[in-house]
C-alpha positions as CSV (number, residue, x, y, z in Angstrom):
1,M,0.0,0.0,0.0
2,S,1.3,3.5,-0.9
3,W,1.8,5.9,2.0
4,L,-0.8,8.1,0.4
5,E,-3.5,5.5,1.3
6,Q,-2.6,5.3,5.0
7,S,-5.4,6.2,7.4
8,I,-5.9,9.7,8.7
9,K,-5.5,10.3,12.5
10,S,-8.7,11.4,14.3
11,P,-8.8,14.4,16.7
12,C,-9.1,13.4,20.3
13,E,-12.8,13.8,21.3
14,Q,-11.9,13.5,25.0
15,S,-9.5,16.4,24.8
16,I,-12.1,18.4,22.9
17,L,-14.7,17.8,25.6
18,A,-12.2,18.6,28.4
19,A,-11.1,21.9,26.7
20,N,-14.7,22.9,26.1
21,N,-15.5,22.3,29.7
22,R,-12.5,24.4,30.8
23,Q,-13.7,27.3,28.5
24,Q,-17.0,27.3,30.4
25,Q,-15.2,27.7,33.7
26,L,-12.9,30.6,32.7
27,T,-13.6,34.1,34.1
28,K,-15.6,35.4,31.1
29,P,-19.0,35.1,29.6
30,P,-19.2,31.9,27.5
31,G,-18.2,32.5,23.9
32,S,-17.0,36.1,24.6
33,L,-13.6,35.4,23.1
34,G,-15.1,34.1,19.9
35,Q,-12.8,32.3,17.6
36,L,-10.0,32.3,20.1
37,E,-12.1,29.9,22.2
38,T,-12.9,27.6,19.3
39,L,-9.3,27.6,18.1
40,A,-8.1,26.6,21.6
41,I,-10.6,23.8,21.7
42,Q,-9.8,22.7,18.1
43,L,-6.1,22.6,18.9
44,A,-6.7,20.6,22.1
45,G,-8.4,17.9,20.0
46,L,-5.6,18.0,17.4
47,Q,-2.8,17.8,20.0
48,A,-4.8,15.4,22.2
49,S,-4.2,17.7,25.2
50,E,-6.5,19.7,27.4
51,T,-3.8,22.4,27.4
52,P,-2.7,23.0,23.7
53,H,0.4,24.9,22.9
54,I,2.2,26.4,19.8
55,D,5.8,26.5,20.9
56,T,7.7,24.8,18.0
57,I,6.8,26.0,14.5
58,A,7.9,24.3,11.3
59,I,7.8,26.3,8.1
60,S,8.8,24.7,4.8
61,I,9.1,26.6,1.5
62,F,8.9,24.6,-1.6
63,A,10.2,26.3,-4.8
64,A,10.0,25.3,-8.4
65,D,9.7,26.8,-11.9
66,H,6.8,26.2,-14.3
67,G,6.9,25.5,-18.0
68,I,3.7,27.5,-18.5
69,A,5.8,30.6,-18.0
70,E,6.7,30.2,-21.7
71,E,3.3,31.5,-22.4
72,Q,4.1,35.0,-21.0
73,V,1.6,34.8,-18.1
74,S,3.7,36.4,-15.4
75,A,5.1,39.9,-14.9
76,F,8.4,38.5,-13.7
77,P,11.0,36.4,-15.5
78,Q,11.7,32.8,-14.3
79,A,15.1,33.8,-13.0
80,V,13.2,35.3,-10.0
81,T,12.5,31.9,-8.6
82,A,16.2,31.1,-8.1
83,E,16.9,34.6,-7.0
84,M,14.2,34.3,-4.3
85,I,15.5,31.0,-3.1
86,R,18.8,32.8,-2.4
87,N,16.8,35.6,-0.7
88,F,15.0,33.1,1.6
89,A,18.4,31.6,2.6
90,H,20.0,34.9,3.2
91,G,17.1,36.1,5.4
92,G,15.8,38.9,3.2
93,A,12.4,37.6,2.2
94,A,9.2,38.3,4.1
95,I,8.9,34.7,5.4
96,S,12.5,34.8,6.5
97,V,11.8,37.8,8.6
98,L,8.6,36.4,10.0
99,A,10.2,33.0,10.8
100,K,13.0,34.7,12.7
101,Q,10.5,36.8,14.6
102,L,8.4,33.7,15.5
103,N,11.5,31.7,16.3
104,A,10.3,29.1,13.7
105,N,12.4,26.5,12.0
106,L,12.4,27.6,8.3
107,R,13.4,25.0,5.6
108,V,13.8,25.8,1.9
109,S,13.6,23.1,-0.8
110,N,14.4,23.6,-4.4
111,L,12.3,21.1,-6.3
112,G,12.9,22.4,-9.8
113,T,14.4,25.7,-10.9
114,V,15.0,26.2,-14.6
115,S,18.8,26.5,-13.9
116,E,20.8,24.5,-11.4
117,L,21.6,26.4,-8.3
118,E,25.0,26.6,-6.6
119,T,25.2,25.0,-3.2
120,I,23.5,27.4,-0.8
121,A,23.5,27.0,3.0
122,G,20.0,26.3,4.2
123,V,18.6,25.2,0.8
124,E,17.9,21.6,0.1
125,D,18.6,20.5,-3.4
126,N,15.6,18.3,-4.4
127,R,15.6,19.4,-8.0
128,L,13.4,17.0,-10.0
129,A,13.8,18.7,-13.4
130,A,14.3,22.2,-14.9
131,G,10.7,23.1,-14.0
132,T,7.5,21.4,-15.0
133,A,6.5,20.9,-18.6
134,N,4.3,23.6,-20.3
135,F,0.9,22.3,-19.4
136,S,-0.7,24.1,-22.3
137,K,1.0,21.5,-24.5
138,A,1.6,18.4,-22.3
139,P,1.1,17.1,-18.8
140,A,3.0,19.3,-16.3
141,M,4.6,16.3,-14.6
142,T,5.3,12.6,-15.3
143,E,3.7,10.2,-12.8
144,E,7.2,9.6,-11.3
145,Q,7.8,13.3,-10.9
146,C,4.5,13.8,-9.2
147,Q,5.1,11.0,-6.8
148,Q,8.6,12.3,-6.0
149,A,7.3,15.8,-5.3
150,L,4.5,14.4,-3.0
151,A,7.1,12.3,-1.2
152,I,9.3,15.4,-0.6
153,G,6.4,17.0,1.2
154,K,5.9,13.8,3.3
155,K,9.6,13.9,4.2
156,H,9.3,17.5,5.5
157,I,6.4,16.4,7.8
158,D,8.2,13.3,9.0
159,Q,11.2,15.4,10.0
160,A,9.3,18.4,11.4
161,N,8.9,17.5,15.1
162,A,6.7,20.6,15.7
163,D,3.5,21.7,17.2
164,I,2.3,23.1,13.9
165,F,3.3,23.0,10.2
166,I,3.1,25.8,7.7
167,G,3.8,25.1,4.0
168,G,4.8,27.9,1.6
169,E,5.8,28.1,-2.0
170,M,7.7,30.1,-4.6
171,G,7.6,29.7,-8.3
172,I,7.1,32.2,-11.2
173,A,3.8,31.4,-13.0
174,N,2.5,29.2,-10.2
175,T,-0.7,31.2,-9.9
176,T,-1.5,30.1,-13.4
177,S,-0.9,26.5,-12.5
178,A,-2.9,26.8,-9.3
179,T,-5.7,28.5,-11.1
180,A,-5.9,25.8,-13.7
181,L,-5.9,23.2,-11.0
182,A,-8.7,25.1,-9.1
183,C,-10.7,25.3,-12.3
184,A,-10.4,21.5,-12.8
185,L,-11.3,20.6,-9.2
186,L,-14.1,23.2,-8.8
187,Q,-15.4,22.9,-12.4
188,K,-15.4,26.7,-12.7
189,P,-14.2,28.8,-15.7
190,A,-10.9,30.6,-15.8
191,S,-12.7,33.9,-16.2
192,V,-14.0,33.5,-12.6
193,L,-10.9,32.3,-10.8
194,T,-8.0,33.9,-12.6
195,G,-6.3,36.8,-10.8
196,P,-3.3,39.2,-11.3
197,G,-0.7,36.9,-9.6
198,T,2.5,38.9,-9.7
199,G,0.6,42.0,-10.8
200,I,0.0,41.6,-14.5
201,N,-2.0,44.1,-16.5
202,H,-5.5,43.6,-17.9
203,K,-4.4,42.5,-21.3
204,T,-2.1,39.9,-19.9
205,L,-4.8,38.8,-17.5
206,R,-7.1,38.1,-20.4
207,H,-4.3,36.1,-22.1
208,K,-3.7,34.2,-18.9
209,Q,-7.4,33.2,-18.8
210,A,-7.2,32.0,-22.4
211,V,-4.1,29.9,-21.8
212,I,-5.8,28.2,-18.8
213,E,-9.0,27.6,-20.7
214,A,-7.1,26.0,-23.7
215,A,-5.1,23.8,-21.3
216,L,-8.3,22.7,-19.6
217,D,-9.8,21.8,-22.9
218,L,-6.6,19.9,-23.9
219,H,-6.4,17.7,-20.7
220,Q,-10.1,17.3,-19.8
221,A,-8.9,16.7,-16.2
222,N,-11.4,14.6,-14.1
223,P,-12.2,16.3,-10.7
224,E,-12.8,12.9,-9.3
225,Q,-9.1,12.2,-9.7
226,P,-7.4,15.0,-7.8
227,L,-3.9,13.7,-8.0
228,E,-4.2,13.2,-11.7
229,C,-5.4,16.8,-12.0
230,L,-2.3,17.8,-10.0
231,R,-0.1,15.8,-12.3
232,L,-1.6,17.4,-15.4
233,L,-1.8,21.0,-14.3
234,G,0.1,21.5,-11.1
235,G,3.7,22.3,-10.1
236,F,6.4,20.5,-8.2
237,E,5.9,22.8,-5.2
238,I,2.1,22.4,-5.3
239,A,2.6,18.6,-5.2
240,A,5.0,18.9,-2.3
241,L,2.5,20.9,-0.4
242,T,-0.2,18.4,-1.2
243,G,2.0,15.6,0.1
244,A,2.8,17.5,3.3
245,F,-0.9,18.2,4.0
246,I,-1.8,14.5,3.5
247,R,1.1,13.3,5.7
248,G,0.5,15.9,8.4
249,A,-3.1,14.6,8.9
250,Q,-1.8,11.0,8.9
251,V,0.6,11.6,11.7
252,G,-1.5,14.1,13.6
253,M,0.2,17.4,13.0
254,P,-1.9,20.6,12.9
255,L,-1.6,22.3,9.5
256,L,-1.8,26.1,9.1
257,V,-2.7,26.8,5.5
258,D,-1.4,29.9,3.6
259,G,-3.1,31.7,0.7
260,F,-4.1,30.9,-2.8
261,I,-1.4,28.4,-3.9
262,A,-1.2,26.5,-0.6
263,S,-5.0,26.4,-0.4
264,I,-5.4,24.7,-3.8
265,A,-2.8,22.2,-2.6
266,A,-4.9,21.7,0.6
267,L,-8.0,21.3,-1.5
268,T,-6.3,18.7,-3.7
269,A,-5.3,16.8,-0.6
270,L,-8.8,17.1,0.9
271,R,-10.4,15.8,-2.3
272,Y,-8.0,12.8,-2.2
273,Q,-8.3,12.2,1.6
274,P,-11.5,13.9,2.9
275,D,-10.7,12.9,6.5
276,I,-7.9,15.5,6.6
277,A,-10.4,18.3,7.0
278,P,-10.1,18.7,10.8
279,W,-6.3,19.1,10.5
280,L,-6.5,22.2,8.2
281,I,-6.6,25.6,9.8
282,L,-6.8,28.4,7.2
283,G,-4.4,31.2,8.1
284,H,-5.8,34.1,6.0
285,Q,-8.0,35.2,3.1
286,S,-5.8,36.1,0.1
287,A,-6.5,39.1,-2.1
288,E,-6.1,36.8,-5.1
289,P,-9.7,36.5,-6.6
290,G,-9.8,32.8,-6.9
291,H,-9.1,32.2,-3.2
292,K,-12.6,33.0,-2.2
293,A,-14.0,30.0,-4.1
294,I,-11.3,27.7,-2.7
295,V,-12.0,28.9,0.8
296,A,-15.7,28.0,0.2
297,A,-14.7,24.6,-1.0
298,L,-12.5,24.0,2.0
299,D,-15.4,25.1,4.2
300,K,-13.0,27.0,6.5
301,S,-13.1,30.4,8.1
302,P,-9.8,32.4,7.5
303,L,-8.2,33.7,10.7
304,L,-7.0,36.9,9.0
305,Q,-8.0,39.1,6.1
306,L,-5.2,41.6,5.4
307,D,-5.4,41.8,1.6
308,M,-2.1,39.9,1.4
309,R,-1.2,37.9,-1.8
310,L,2.5,37.3,-1.4
311,G,2.5,33.6,-0.9
312,E,5.6,32.0,0.6
313,A,3.7,31.2,3.8
314,S,3.7,34.8,4.9
315,G,-0.1,35.1,5.6
316,A,-0.2,31.9,7.6
317,A,2.8,33.0,9.6
318,C,1.1,36.2,10.5
319,A,-1.7,34.1,12.1
320,I,0.6,32.2,14.5
321,P,0.4,34.9,17.3
322,L,-3.4,34.5,17.2
323,L,-3.1,30.7,17.8
324,Q,-0.5,31.3,20.5
325,L,-2.8,33.8,22.3
326,A,-5.7,31.4,22.0
327,C,-3.6,28.7,23.8
328,T,-2.3,31.1,26.4
329,L,-5.7,32.5,27.3
330,H,-7.1,29.0,27.5
331,N,-4.3,27.6,29.6
332,T,-3.7,30.5,32.1
333,M,-6.9,32.4,32.6
334,A,-8.3,32.0,36.1
335,T,-11.5,29.9,36.6
336,F,-14.5,31.2,38.5
337,D,-13.5,29.0,41.4
338,S,-9.8,29.8,41.5
339,A,-10.6,33.6,41.4
340,N,-13.5,33.4,43.8
341,I,-15.8,35.0,41.3
342,S,-19.5,34.2,41.1
343,A,-20.5,32.3,38.0
344,A,-23.5,33.0,35.9
345,T,-26.8,31.7,37.3
346,L,-29.0,31.8,34.2
């Protein structure tokens, strides 16, 4: 049996009940802390502990180039993918700054830049090819490449040893790939889901929509086969994120999902293994137009809405302090008994 078919771990119902009971005893009207209460209870179930905590944070950035960039769908050249990998490693990227501030463990994995990179401290060389194939002309990945990329995501989870995992991505033209995958899974037209990505103008946006529609017509991807949709239309980094989300739910690691690209990977994983749903926490609502439809399909409430659309796990990382505050409030607030405060009588 492939690791992909392994069973998904169930949240601990006993811990959920215990955490819910504790929330009713804290010195506040029930429900007055809103989502901070429900987050603490959710994390209690995921961590099988009445007193959940977010102390160790694992962030993995998966980077790769996309053959679809040949169709001139991005405002930036493909060289930027490799340049940003260096920027991640040297601490200059937004996620690098956020990870340092959060004292998180940041890993960077190169799954497929167009050109080979020199050895860079802090960057794992997992290069599968010089980017994916141009999916407007052929499948983005071979079956072997897709499986290899999924397994790299699995490996990052197996080595994480953390209270929570955040997956991020980098890859010029990956919003085109993610949009095509979203169109296939949601059975929606590119005109509805396609956004500006790196900041393209209206003319290029229309061209991007046309490229995606033509590719969808070419492949006729079946939404009932999510991993095949991923192989046909996705990217190495999207596949790695998908593998990480599946594996995280198998081993029982809470998963904080980033924006548009990471969310389509989460949706792919969810369509393949529906039982992973409780393990997914949606970090933020991206400003990328297609994210709204993916959020609805995930049936999750984003923790933040800051009009971010950077990717690279930055939006999810910004939500970590909320989760930490939810745990701290839950664990350290006084109860009515311990504070000698009268409880509600009605």
